[in-house]
N, C-alpha and C positions, 0 to 999 in steps of 0.2 A: 504494500500500500504506500502511495506517495505521502510524504510527510505533510504537505499542505492539506491533503484530504484528511489525514489523521488529526491534524490540529483543528480543522473545521468540526470534526466529530467531537473532539475533546471540549471545544468551546460550547457546543450544543449540550454536552453532558453537564458542564458547569452551570449553564443557564437552567437546565432541568433541575439540578440540585437546588439552585437558588429559588426557583419558583415553587418547588415542593416544600422546602424548609422555611424560607422567608414568607411563603404564601400563607402558612397557618399563622405566622406572626402578624401579618397584615390583617388576616381575617379576625383574629382575636381583638386587635385594635379597633377594627370596624364595628365589631359586635359589642364592644365594651359598654356603650350607653344603653343597649337594649337588654342584655342578659344580666346586668347587675344593677341593683337599685339602691344599695347602701354603700357607704364608704368602705366598710369591711368587705363586702362582696366585690367591689371594684379592685380592692387589693388582692383578693383571691385570684381574680381573672388575670391581673398583671403578673402575679407570681407563677402562673402556669407557664409563662414564656420567659420568666426571669433568668433562668440558667442558660437559655438557648439563643435569645434574640441576637446578641452581638456576634456569636459564632456563626449564626446563619447568614449574617450580612457579609461575612468573609467570602462567600461563594460569588457574590457580585463583584467584589474587589478583584478576586482571582480571575473572573471572566474578563473584566476590563483589562487587567494586566496581560492576560493571554492574547487578547485582541491586539493590544499595543505591540507586543513582541512578535507575534506570529503573522499578523496582517496589519502592518503600520498604516497602509493607505486606507484600509477600512476604518481603523481607529481615527485617523485624521478627519476623514469625511464625516463619519458618524458623530464625533464629538464636537465638530464645528457646526454641522447642520442641525443637530439636535441640542445645541448648546443650552438654550433657555429651558427646554424641557428637562434636561439632565441637571441643570442648576436647581430647578424647582424640586426635583427628586432628592438631590443632595441636601437642600435646605430642610425638606420635610423629614429626612432621615436623621439629621442632626437634632431637630426639635423633638422628634419622637424618642430618640435615645435619652436626651436630657429629661424629657417628661417622665420616663420610666424611673430614672434615678432620683429625681427631685421632688416628685409629687407628694411623697410621704415624709419628706424631711421636716415639714412644718405642719403642726396640728392646727390647721386653719381651713375651714370648709371652702372659702372662696379660692384660696391658693390651690387646693387640691382639685376643685372643679375646673379651674383654668387649665391646669396641666392635663386633666383628663380630656378636655376639648382639644387641646393641642396634640395629644396622643392619638385621638380619633382622626384628626385632619392629617397628621403625619403618617397614618396608616392608609387612609383612603386615597390621598393624592398620588403616592407612588404606584399603588395598584392600578389606578386609572391611567396614569401616564405610561406605565409599562404596557398596558393593553393597547394604547394608542401607538406606541413605538413598534410593537410586534406586528400590528396591523399594517403599519407603513413598510415593514420588511416585506410583506406579501404583495402590496400594491406597487411598491417602488416610490422613489422620490426624485425630484428634478436634480440630476447630476450632469454637469457638462463634460466636455472632452478632456478637461484638466482634472477630473475627479473631484470637482468642487460642487458643493450643494448650493444651488442658486435660488432657493425658496426662503421661507421664513416660518415662524411658529404656526401661523394660520394655514400654511401650505400643508402642514401635518394633520390639521384638524378637519376631517371630512366626515360625512355621515357614517361611512364604513369604519373609520378608525375610532370614532367616538363610540360606536356600538361595540367595537373591540375593547375599549376601555371599560365599558359597562360590564361586558362578559368577564373580564379579569376581576373586577370588583366583586361580582356575584360568585364566581368560582372560588376566590380567596375567602370570602365571607363564609361560604359553605364549608370549605376546607378548615377554616378556623373553628367553626361550630363543631365539626367532628373531632378536632383536636381537644377542644374544651370538654367534650363528652368523655374523653379518655382521662383528662388531667384534673378536672374539677372534682373535689370531694364534698361539695356543698349541694344538698338536694334541691334547694330553691333555684340555684343557678342552673343545675342540670335540667330541671323541668322547663325553664325558659329556653334553654339551648335546644332541647328536643322540639319544642314548638316552632322556633324560628328556623331550625334546620329543614323541616318539611316545607315551610312556606318559601324560603329562599331557594331550596332545591328545585321546586316546580318552576319558579320564575327563571332560574338559571338555565334549566333545560330548554325553555322557550327561546331565551336569548342566545344560547349556544347554537341551536338549530338555525336561527335567523342569521347569525354571523357566518356560519359555515355555508349556507345557501348563498348569501350575499357574496362571500369570498369566491365561491365556485363560479359565480356569474361574471365577476370583474377581474379575477386573478387566475393563476394556474394552479390553484389549491389542490384540485383533484386530478392532476395531470399525470400522476405516477402511481404505481401499485403501492409503494411505500406510504405515500400520503393518504391514499384511500384506506389502506389497512389501519393506519394510525388513527384516522378520523373515526372509523367504525369502532375500534377498540376504545377510544376516548368516550364515545357516546354510550357504549355498553357499560363501561365502568361508572360513569356518572349516574346512569339509571340504576345500576347495581348498588352504588353507594347509598342512594336515596331509599331503595327497598330495604337494604340491610340495616340502615339506621332506624327505619320504622319498626324493624323487628328487634331493636336493641342489640344488634350485633355490631357494636361501635368499632371494635378493632378491625373487623373485616371491612366495614364501611370506610374507615380511614385509609386502609390499604388500597381499596378500590379508587378512592379519590387521588391518592398518590400516583397510582398507575395511569389514571386519566390525565393528570397534569404532565406526566412523562410522555404520554402518547401525543398530547397537543404539541409539546416541544419537538418531538420527532416529526410531526406533521409539518410544522413551520419550517424547520431546517431542511427536511426532505424536499419541500416545495421550492425553497430558495436555491438549493444546490444546482450548479456550482457557483451561483451568485452569492455575494454577501450583502450587496446593496444594489438593487435594480434601478436603473435609470429610466424615468418616464419620458425623457426627451429623445433618447436614442438607445436602443438595446445594446448597441456596440459600446456605449460609454458606461455600461454597468460595471461595477467592481466584482471581480470573481476571485476565487481562491488562487488563481494563477497570476493575475495582474496586481493583486493587492498584498501578496505575501512577502515575507522576509527571505533572505538568502537561504539556500539549503544548509549551510553551515550553522546559521542561527537556529533553524528549526531542529537540527540534529542535537545541538547543545540543550535546547529547551526540552526536547524529548527525554534526554538522559535525566535532567533535573526533575521532570514531572514523574517519571517512572520511579525515582528514588523517594520523592517527598510526598506525593499524593497519597500513597497507602498509609503513611504515618498520620497524615491529617484525618483521613477517613477513620482510622482506628481510634484516634483521640476523640473525634466527635461522636463516634459510636459509644465509646466509654462514657462520655458526658451524658448522653441520653439514657444509658443504662443506670448510671448513678442517681439520676433524678427522675426515675421512672414512676415513683409513687404519686398518688393523687394529692393535690394541694388542698389542705383544710384551713380553717380559720386559725389553727395553731401553728401554721407554717408560713407566716408572713414576714418576708425579709425586705420587700419593696413597699 
């Protein structure tokens, strides 16, 4: 396998890990105002992701670093063209992290409610913008012959991409509810989570179907066997997660949700290949894994480093989830 193809796959894996792990973080933040009614309950919800949220964000940093090193032209065009959207994501993530650590430092209701609102916004906005960005990967963006983005923020905001943003918000909210059903040890929270999971799940299915049909009409989403297979798998897993959750099989439901998000990532990257950014001005000007990649020597060195360090990171993060596997009760509040 060519190293540029390998690194395209590895970057897809990194984004899949990010969407799966940070996805339930965002989902918990989005659902915070709805599933918790008292300050103590809100602390329980925050503590379900307390040991994990900062480690989960590393997947995004690693994906960005991998794009920079393996496909510098992709990185340059992406981060200049999506600059304002990425800045808003970064700002939201900073505010979100500060909110988690600061909200319980002062025993003042106004102080805590303010940080809870910021935590909600800091979870909702990145979910929305990542959905917009992924949708733009499918439709393409205006890139000229010099590999430069020639649009603006509003170029990225179309009915299709905004629908993609809504889909990501709903999928992450659903994913977060399933995570809470596994981690919350408070009966009142679990009852609300179960009720919201069913409602969000049904709306999510409608939105996902609408997004896929829309994408099939205006992009090459279903142009390959891989993309079609991944789409079918994602749909079956989302339906399965909803059914399993209704039967209180929360572990299996969460596993199905994880598989669905993985399948969606495969669908997107499978549709893009061999492109990394499609030009809507001229297909010849699209960035591909061939004209956007680093030198073979750079890719070789990166591969050696990745093979050495990635297993260590995976083992550490797996150990972290194992150590903090118990449900969070009102006696386990650190945040």
